[in-house]
C-alpha positions in Angstrom: -27.0 9.6 -6.6 -29.7 7.7 -7.6 -32.1 5.4 -5.2 -32.4 1.7 -5.3 -34.9 -0.3 -3.4 -35.7 -3.9 -3.2 -38.3 -6.3 -1.7 -38.8 -10.0 -1.2 -41.4 -11.5 0.9 -45.0 -12.4 1.3 -46.3 -8.7 1.2 -47.5 -6.9 -2.0 -44.1 -5.2 -3.1 -45.7 -2.3 -5.1 -46.6 -0.2 -2.3 -43.5 -1.0 -0.5 -41.2 -0.1 -3.4 -43.1 3.2 -3.7 -42.8 4.4 -0.1 -39.1 3.3 0.2 -38.5 5.3 -2.8 -40.2 8.3 -1.1 -37.7 8.0 1.3 -34.6 8.5 -0.9 -36.1 11.4 -2.8 -33.8 13.7 -1.0 -31.1 12.0 -3.2 -32.3 14.0 -6.3 -34.0 12.4 -8.9 -35.5 13.1 -12.4 -37.6 9.5 -13.1 -38.8 6.6 -11.1 -39.7 3.2 -11.6 -40.4 -0.3 -10.4 -40.4 -3.8 -11.7 -42.3 -6.6 -9.7 -42.2 -10.0 -10.4 -45.5 -12.0 -10.2 -47.4 -14.6 -12.0 -44.2 -15.8 -13.8 -43.6 -12.5 -15.6 -41.7 -9.5 -14.6 -44.2 -5.8 -14.8 -42.3 -2.8 -15.2 -43.9 0.4 -14.6 -41.7 3.7 -14.6 -42.1 7.2 -15.7 -40.0 10.5 -15.9 -40.8 13.2 -13.4 -41.7 13.0 -9.8 -42.7 9.7 -7.6 -46.3 11.1 -7.9 -46.5 10.1 -11.3 -45.3 6.8 -10.7 -47.9 6.3 -8.0 -50.7 7.3 -10.4 -49.2 5.0 -12.8 -49.1 1.8 -10.5 -52.9 3.0 -9.3 -54.2 3.1 -12.7 -52.6 -0.3 -13.6 -52.2 -2.4 -10.7 -49.0 -4.4 -10.4 -49.0 -7.4 -8.3 -46.3 -9.6 -6.9 -44.5 -10.1 -3.6 -41.0 -9.5 -5.2 -39.4 -6.1 -6.8 -37.0 -3.5 -7.3 -37.2 0.1 -7.8 -35.3 3.1 -8.5 -35.1 6.7 -8.9 -32.9 8.1 -11.4 -30.6 11.0 -12.1 -29.7 10.9 -15.6 -26.4 10.4 -16.4 -26.4 8.7 -19.8 -29.4 9.9 -21.7 -31.7 12.2 -20.9 -34.8 12.0 -18.4 -37.4 10.5 -20.1 -39.9 7.4 -19.8 -37.6 5.2 -21.6 -34.3 5.9 -19.8 -36.1 5.7 -16.5 -35.1 2.2 -14.4 -35.6 -0.5 -14.3 -34.1 -2.0 -17.6 -34.9 -5.6 -18.9 -33.4 -7.8 -21.4 -34.9 -8.0 -24.9 -37.3 -10.7 -23.6 -38.4 -9.1 -20.5 -37.4 -11.8 -18.2 -34.7 -10.4 -16.6 -34.7 -6.7 -15.0 -32.1 -4.5 -13.4 -31.6 -1.4 -11.6 -28.3 0.3 -11.4 -26.5 3.2 -9.6 -23.3 4.6 -10.8 -21.8 4.7 -14.2 -20.3 2.0 -16.4 -17.6 3.9 -18.0 -17.2 1.2 -21.1 -21.0 0.9 -21.6 -20.2 2.3 -25.5 -17.7 -0.4 -26.1 -20.2 -3.3 -24.4 -23.1 -1.9 -26.3 -21.2 -1.9 -29.8 -20.4 -5.8 -28.8 -24.0 -6.5 -27.9 -25.2 -4.8 -30.9 -23.1 -7.3 -32.8 -25.0 -10.1 -31.0 -28.0 -8.6 -32.6 -29.2 -7.3 -29.2 -31.8 -4.4 -29.8 -31.5 -1.3 -27.2 -34.4 0.8 -26.1 -32.7 3.5 -23.9 -29.5 5.5 -24.1 -28.5 4.5 -20.7 -25.5 2.8 -19.6 -27.6 0.7 -17.5 -29.3 -1.3 -20.2 -26.1 -2.9 -21.1 -26.1 -4.8 -17.8 -29.6 -6.2 -18.3 -28.5 -7.7 -21.7 -25.1 -8.7 -20.5 -26.7 -10.9 -17.5 -29.1 -12.3 -20.1 -26.1 -13.3 -22.4 -24.4 -14.8 -19.7 -27.3 -16.7 -18.2 -27.8 -18.7 -21.9 -24.4 -19.9 -21.3 -24.6 -20.8 -17.7 -28.4 -21.2 -16.8 -27.7 -19.8 -13.3 -28.6 -16.1 -12.4 -26.3 -15.8 -10.2 -23.3 -16.8 -12.0 -24.6 -15.0 -15.0 -24.5 -11.8 -12.7 -21.1 -12.2 -11.6 -19.9 -12.6 -15.0 -21.4 -9.7 -16.3 -20.3 -7.6 -13.3 -16.5 -8.9 -14.8 -17.1 -7.0 -17.9 -18.0 -3.8 -16.4 -15.6 -0.7 -15.9 -16.6 2.1 -13.7 -19.2 2.2 -10.5 -22.1 0.1 -9.7 -24.5 -0.6 -7.2 -27.0 -3.3 -8.9 -30.1 -5.4 -8.4 -31.6 -8.2 -10.4 -34.8 -10.1 -10.8 -35.5 -12.9 -12.9 -38.7 -14.7 -14.1 -36.8 -18.1 -13.9 -35.8 -17.5 -9.8 -39.1 -16.1 -8.6 -37.6 -16.8 -5.1 -34.5 -14.2 -5.3 -33.0 -11.0 -5.9 -29.4 -10.7 -7.0 -27.4 -7.6 -5.9 -23.9 -6.4 -5.9 -22.1 -3.3 -5.4 -18.6 -1.4 -6.5 -18.3 2.2 -5.4 -22.0 2.8 -5.1 -23.6 2.2 -1.8 -26.0 -0.6 -1.1 -27.6 -1.7 2.2 -29.5 -5.0 2.7 -32.3 -5.0 5.7 -33.1 -8.2 7.3 -36.8 -8.7 8.3 -39.0 -11.7 9.8 -40.0 -13.4 6.5 -38.8 -10.5 4.3 -36.1 -8.8 3.1 -35.0 -5.5 1.4 -32.3 -3.6 -0.2 -31.6 0.0 -0.4 -29.1 2.6 -1.6 -29.3 4.0 2.1 -30.6 3.3 5.2 -33.9 5.7 5.6 -35.8 3.6 3.0 -35.2 0.6 5.2 -36.1 2.1 8.8 -39.9 1.8 8.7 -39.6 -2.2 8.4 -36.0 -3.2 10.1 -33.0 -1.8 12.0 -31.1 -4.8 11.2 -28.6 -4.2 8.2 -25.9 -5.6 6.2 -23.6 -2.9 4.7 -22.2 -4.3 1.5 -18.7 -3.8 1.2 -16.6 -3.1 -1.7 -17.0 -5.6 -4.6 -19.5 -7.5 -2.6 -22.6 -9.6 -3.6 -25.7 -10.9 -1.9 -28.7 -13.2 -3.0 -31.9 -12.4 -1.2 -34.2 -14.7 -0.3 -37.6 -14.3 1.9 -36.2 -16.2 4.8 -32.5 -15.5 4.6 -29.7 -13.6 2.8 -26.3 -15.2 1.5 -23.3 -13.1 1.1 -20.5 -13.3 -1.4 -17.4 -11.6 -2.8 -17.9 -10.7 -6.7 -15.5 -13.4 -7.1 -17.8 -15.8 -6.0 -16.5 -16.8 -2.5 -18.9 -17.0 0.4 -18.9 -14.7 3.2 -20.1 -14.8 7.1 -21.0 -11.8 8.7 -22.8 -10.6 11.4 -25.5 -7.9 10.5 -25.3 -4.2 12.1 -28.2 -2.6 14.2 -28.9 1.0 13.2 -29.5 3.3 16.0 -30.1 6.4 14.0 -33.2 8.6 13.9 -34.7 9.2 10.6 -33.9 12.9 10.0 -30.3 12.0 10.8 -30.4 8.9 8.4 -31.9 11.2 5.4 -28.6 13.0 5.6 -26.4 10.1 6.1 -25.5 11.0 9.6 -24.7 14.9 8.9 -26.7 17.5 10.4 -27.2 19.1 7.2 -27.1 18.6 3.5 -24.7 21.3 3.2 -22.1 19.7 5.5 -22.7 16.3 3.6 -22.2 17.7 0.3 -18.8 19.2 1.5 -17.6 15.8 3.0 -19.1 14.5 -0.6 -16.1 16.5 -2.3 -13.3 13.9 -2.7 -15.6 11.6 -4.0 -17.4 14.2 -6.6 -14.0 15.3 -7.8 -12.7 11.8 -8.4 -15.9 11.1 -10.4 -15.7 14.0 -12.6 -12.1 13.5 -13.2 -11.3 9.7 -13.4 -13.6 8.6 -16.2 -11.8 11.4 -18.3 -8.3 10.4 -17.5 -6.9 7.8 -20.2 -4.3 5.6 -18.2 -0.8 3.5 -18.8 -0.8 1.7 -15.9 -1.8 3.7 -13.1 -0.8 6.8 -14.5 -3.1 9.2 -16.7 -1.3 10.1 -19.8 -4.1 11.9 -21.6 -7.7 13.3 -21.3 -10.8 12.3 -23.4 -14.0 14.0 -23.7 -17.8 13.2 -24.2 -17.6 14.9 -27.1 -14.0 14.2 -28.7 -14.6 17.0 -31.2 -13.7 19.5 -28.4 -10.1 18.4 -28.9 -10.3 19.8 -32.6 -10.9 23.6 -32.2 -8.3 24.6 -29.9 -5.6 25.3 -32.7 -8.1 27.8 -34.5 -9.2 29.6 -31.4 -8.2 33.0 -30.9 -10.3 34.0 -27.7 -12.4 32.2 -25.2 -15.6 33.8 -23.6 -17.1 32.4 -20.7 -20.4 33.2 -19.1 -22.2 32.1 -15.9 -24.1 33.4 -12.9 -23.3 33.5 -9.2 -20.7 30.5 -8.0 -20.6 29.3 -11.7 -19.3 32.9 -12.8 -16.6 32.5 -9.9 -15.5 29.3 -11.5 -15.2 31.2 -14.6 -12.9 33.5 -13.3 -10.7 31.0 -12.0 -10.7 29.3 -15.7 -9.5 32.8 -17.1 -6.6 32.5 -15.2 -5.9 28.8 -16.1 -6.8 28.9 -19.6 -4.3 32.1 -20.3 -1.6 30.4 -18.2 -1.8 26.9 -19.9 -3.1 27.8 -23.6 -2.0 31.6 -24.1 -5.6 32.0 -25.5 -7.2 35.7 -24.0 -10.1 34.9 -22.0 -13.3 37.2 -21.1 -15.7 36.3 -18.5 -18.8 38.2 -18.3 -21.9 37.8 -15.8 -24.7 36.1 -17.7 -27.0 38.7 -16.8 -24.9 41.5 -18.1 -23.6 39.8 -21.1 -27.1 39.4 -22.9 -27.5 43.2 -23.1 -24.1 44.3 -23.6 -24.4 44.0 -27.6 -21.2 41.7 -27.4 -18.6 41.3 -30.0 -18.4 37.7 -31.5 -15.4 36.6 -33.8 -15.8 33.4 -35.9 -13.2 31.5 -34.0 -14.4 32.4 -30.7 -15.0 29.3 -28.1 -18.0 30.4 -25.9 -18.0 28.4 -22.6 -21.1 28.7 -20.4 -21.3 27.2 -16.8 -24.4 26.3 -14.9 -25.0 23.8 -12.1 -29.1 23.1 -13.1 -28.6 23.7 -16.6 -31.4 25.9 -16.6 -30.1 29.3 -15.5 -32.1 31.8 -17.2 -29.7 34.4 -18.0 -26.9 31.8 -19.0 -29.5 30.2 -21.5 -30.2 33.4 -22.8 -26.5 34.2 -23.6 -26.2 30.9 -24.9 -28.8 31.5 -27.4 -27.3 34.7 -28.3 -24.0 33.1 -29.3 -25.4 30.3 -31.3 -27.5 32.9 -33.1 -24.1 34.7 -34.2 -22.4 30.9 -35.1 -20.6 30.4 -32.4 -20.0 27.0 -30.9 -20.8 26.5 -27.5 -19.4 24.3 -24.4 -21.8 24.0 -21.7 -20.4 22.6 -18.3 -23.1 21.4 -16.0 -24.4 18.9 -13.5 -27.7 18.1 -14.9 -28.3 15.8 -17.8 -31.3 16.9 -20.1 -31.4 20.2 -19.1 -32.0 22.9 -21.4 -28.6 24.0 -21.8 -27.4 20.7 -22.3 -29.9 20.3 -25.1 -29.2 23.6 -27.0 -25.2 23.6 -26.6 -22.8 22.1 -29.0 -20.6 20.4 -26.8 -21.7 19.2 -23.1 -19.1 18.5 -20.2 -20.8 16.9 -17.4 -19.7 17.3 -14.1 -20.9 14.1 -12.5 -20.9 15.7 -8.9 -24.4 14.0 -8.1 -27.4 15.9 -7.1 -26.7 18.7 -4.7 -29.4 19.3 -2.5 -28.3 22.3 -0.3 -28.9 25.7 -2.1 -25.3 27.0 -1.6 -23.1 25.2 -4.0 -20.1 23.5 -2.7 -19.3 20.4 -4.8 -20.9 21.8 -8.0 -18.2 24.5 -7.9 -15.4 22.4 -7.1 -16.4 19.8 -10.0 -17.0 22.8 -12.3 -13.5 23.5 -11.7 -12.1 20.3 -12.5 -14.0 20.4 -15.8 -12.5 23.7 -16.7 -8.9 22.5 -15.4 -9.1 19.6 -17.8 -10.3 21.4 -20.7 -7.6 24.1 -20.3 -5.0 21.4 -19.6 -6.1 19.7 -23.0 -6.2 22.9 -24.8 -2.4 23.8 -24.0 -1.4 20.5 -24.8 -3.1 20.2 -28.3 -1.7 23.9 -29.0 2.0 22.9 -28.1 2.0 25.7 -25.3 2.3 22.5 -22.6 5.5 20.5 -23.2 4.6 16.1 -23.0 6.4 16.0 -19.6 4.8 19.2 -18.3 1.3 18.0 -19.3 1.8 14.4 -17.8 3.0 16.3 -14.4 0.0 18.7 -14.4 -2.2 15.6 -15.0 -0.7 13.6 -12.1 -1.4 16.6 -9.9 -4.7 16.9 -11.0 -5.3 13.0 -10.2 -4.3 13.9 -6.6 -6.7 16.8 -6.0 -9.6 14.3 -4.8 -7.0 12.9 -1.9 -5.5 16.2 -1.2 -9.4 17.4 -0.8 -9.7 14.7 2.2 -6.9 15.8 3.9 -8.1 19.3 4.4 -11.4 17.8 5.4 -9.6 16.2 8.3 -8.9 19.7 9.5 -12.8 20.2 10.0 -12.4 20.8 14.0 -9.5 23.4 13.6 -12.1 25.0 11.2 -14.9 24.9 13.6 -13.1 26.3 16.5 -12.1 29.5 14.4 -15.5 30.2 13.5 -16.7 29.8 17.2 -14.3 32.4 17.8 -15.2 35.0 14.8 -18.8 34.3 13.8 -19.6 37.6 15.2 -17.2 39.6 13.3 -18.5 42.1 10.4 -17.4 42.9 7.9 -15.6 39.8 6.6 -13.3 40.7 3.9 -11.8 38.1 1.9 -8.6 39.0 -0.3 -6.1 37.2 -2.8 -4.2 37.9 -5.7 -4.5 35.9 -9.0 -6.1 32.8 -8.6 -6.7 33.4 -5.3 -8.5 36.6 -5.9 -11.0 34.7 -7.7 -11.3 32.0 -4.6 -11.9 35.3 -2.5 -15.0 36.2 -4.6 -16.6 32.7 -3.8 -15.7 32.4 -0.4 -17.4 35.9 0.1 -20.7 34.6 -1.5 -20.8 31.4 0.4 -20.4 33.3 3.7 -23.2 35.9 2.9 -25.5 33.3 1.4 -25.7 31.1 4.4 -24.8 33.3 7.4 -26.0 36.6 6.3 -22.9 38.3 7.4 -21.6 41.1 5.3 -18.8 39.9 3.6 -16.7 41.1 0.5 -14.1 40.1 -1.8 -11.0 42.4 -3.0 -7.9 41.9 -5.1 -5.4 42.2 -2.1 -3.6 45.1 -4.0 -7.1 47.2 -3.9 -7.0 47.5 -0.2 -5.2 50.7 0.1 -7.4 52.0 -2.8 -10.5 52.3 -0.4 -11.5 49.2 1.4 -9.1 49.3 4.3 -11.2 52.5 5.5 -13.7 49.8 6.7 -11.0 47.7 8.7 -11.3 47.8 12.5 -11.2 45.8 15.6 -14.5 44.2 14.4 -13.2 43.3 11.1 -12.1 39.5 10.0 -9.6 39.6 7.1 -9.2 36.3 5.4 -6.2 35.9 3.2 -6.1 33.5 0.4 -2.5 32.7 -0.5 -1.7 29.6 -2.9 0.8 31.2 -5.4 4.4 31.1 -3.7 5.9 34.2 -5.5 3.2 36.1 -4.3 3.3 35.3 -0.4 5.2 38.0 0.7 2.8 40.5 -1.5 -0.2 38.9 0.5 1.7 39.0 3.7 2.0 42.8 3.5 -1.4 43.2 2.9 -2.3 41.3 6.2 -0.1 43.1 7.9 -1.4 46.4 6.9 -4.9 45.1 8.1 -3.7 43.6 11.5 -1.9 47.0 12.0 -5.7 48.1 12.3 -6.5 45.9 14.9 -8.6 43.2 13.0 -8.6 39.6 13.3 -6.8 37.7 10.4 -7.2 34.3 9.0 -4.7 32.9 6.0 -5.5 29.7 4.1 -2.5 29.1 2.5 -0.3 26.0 0.5 2.8 27.4 2.6 4.2 25.2 5.2 6.9 27.2 6.3 5.2 29.3 8.8 5.9 32.5 7.3 2.2 33.3 7.5 1.7 32.3 11.3 4.1 35.3 12.5 1.6 37.9 10.3 -1.9 36.0 11.3 -4.0 35.1 14.3 -4.8 31.7 12.4 -3.4 29.8 9.7 -5.5 26.8 8.0 -2.7 25.1 5.5 -3.8 22.9 2.6 -1.7 20.6 0.7 0.5 21.9 -1.9 -0.3 21.6 -5.7 0.2 23.5 -8.7 -1.3 27.0 -8.3 -3.2 26.4 -11.2 -5.4 23.9 -9.3 -5.1 25.4 -6.0 -8.5 27.1 -6.1 -10.0 23.7 -6.0 -8.7 23.1 -2.5 -8.3 26.5 -1.2 -12.3 27.1 -1.4 -12.9 24.0 1.3 -12.1 25.9 4.3 -13.9 28.6 3.4 -17.0 26.4 2.8 -16.5 25.2 6.1 -16.4 28.7 7.9 -19.7 29.6 6.3 -21.1 26.5 7.0 -20.1 26.9 11.0 -20.8 30.6 11.0 -24.3 29.8 9.8 -24.9 27.2 12.3 -23.5 29.3 15.2 -25.6 32.1 14.4 -28.8 29.7 14.2 -29.6 29.7 10.5 -30.5 26.9 8.4 -27.6 26.7 5.9 -29.6 24.2 3.3 -32.3 27.0 2.7 -31.0 30.4 3.1 -33.8 33.0 2.8 -34.4 34.5 -0.5 -32.6 32.0 -2.8 -33.3 29.1 -4.8 -31.1 26.3 -6.1 -32.0 27.0 -9.9 -32.6 30.6 -11.2 -35.1 30.1 -14.0 -36.3 33.7 -14.3 -34.3 36.8 -15.0 
């Protein structure tokens, strides 16, 4: 979720580009840069870190010109660094490119370009685009044609903007998956990843659609299909206020990120699928060596904190069911002090959204000091955990701004599901057909998540009736017990309502003493053979006059006879249901916070990344 900006007109481009990038800071980034075309050359200034670093750089080394592109980068390929920051250029520096998205076949393209004697400067997938455009420009002598031909070679997602010294009167841009907006001014035009970067200058915009391109001149804009056909379309008018625009029209980042989950889930799993036609037939990870050690593993150790720890608990059930490898899950802050026993054939998995969680990092270092191989699951390229782990699986969820994790959690689950599936297949526990069936189920999770989000108003209504309940108990069995833990955490994080989670069978061993007319009990039921058990638990609670909600994959109406409200989620294999069942709970937590007058993006006393013990 990086940020792209661009300007062409009569004004100095540098201050416009830097100010526009500031409007996109909320998207998250770890480096920034600009490329400005003036005096028949392109000057690139880029740096790791905050935008203030770039500001200081362009003040110290003034960059003049009235055409330019800029970028704030959230690292995906290659750690955050000056070299990996955008823009990227061809070898001669006559073409500059900024890019959002992921080029899935960049290694193949990079190898081919290197065979053509191209020398790469960075570790990024984006640099491939600059060199491809140069290659095709040498053939055609036309920058627009060269960009379109380069795009035909790319597999993945992109929003790109290109400038060239041979064409100082234009910016070429295009999109596939990643958003791109064109702002239309008076004698000047703009591009940006999102509207906030444009509102200071214009409210007249073109939203590029999928597989569309544009050529911006100072006095007009031409729109095209990426196949080359010209498009005629009327521009749109933006009526948003600035604060709403920064959140993409959502009231809070938390809600926005909940609704981003279908895309985030797809971005996490789709690049790892090996396809035959449209059907996934295998999984391929960034670190291919991961496939090799499952046959020798006698135990899996998982450690994490908070929400990531709950993902680990779901993973315990998934791994043991699919691989028959025993799994031990520990809170990282406890693990580091328990003098743990390691075996040479253990697989140690650490999970951290930020890649900087202090306790998790300490556990990683302890495992490595004992000679155990470490697999890290994280969202942050270049973080300390990614640098120190032996193998890294990125969630590719995009930056998560709200403190309470939503899409980070569900994409962590997807990574863990994929590891468990591949391990089960490699070990011979999953027959080929069952493996293929489960891959197909996993492929459908993002679409099913979208279906759940369409029930937003029903969940909002339920929250409006019960946000004043306290305590709120979440109960479930097996996978659903793990989902209950995360559901209760989400609610207490943002609404400050006393909420707890119990394995449903433990209710009668103590917690049911607290259930009365002020209590809400939320039952989670996605394991069919346990529906009657969880139903009995709900009846036990309802007999004590509490309110009850059931989140379930059951569509028969069974739970509607036992509870006040039922939220039905799409049916899927019980192994994967946790990635769906949590979404109604996230929405419920969000609406409770809003109804109580709290800011769900910035809950008190909490930080996004816990880097101290």
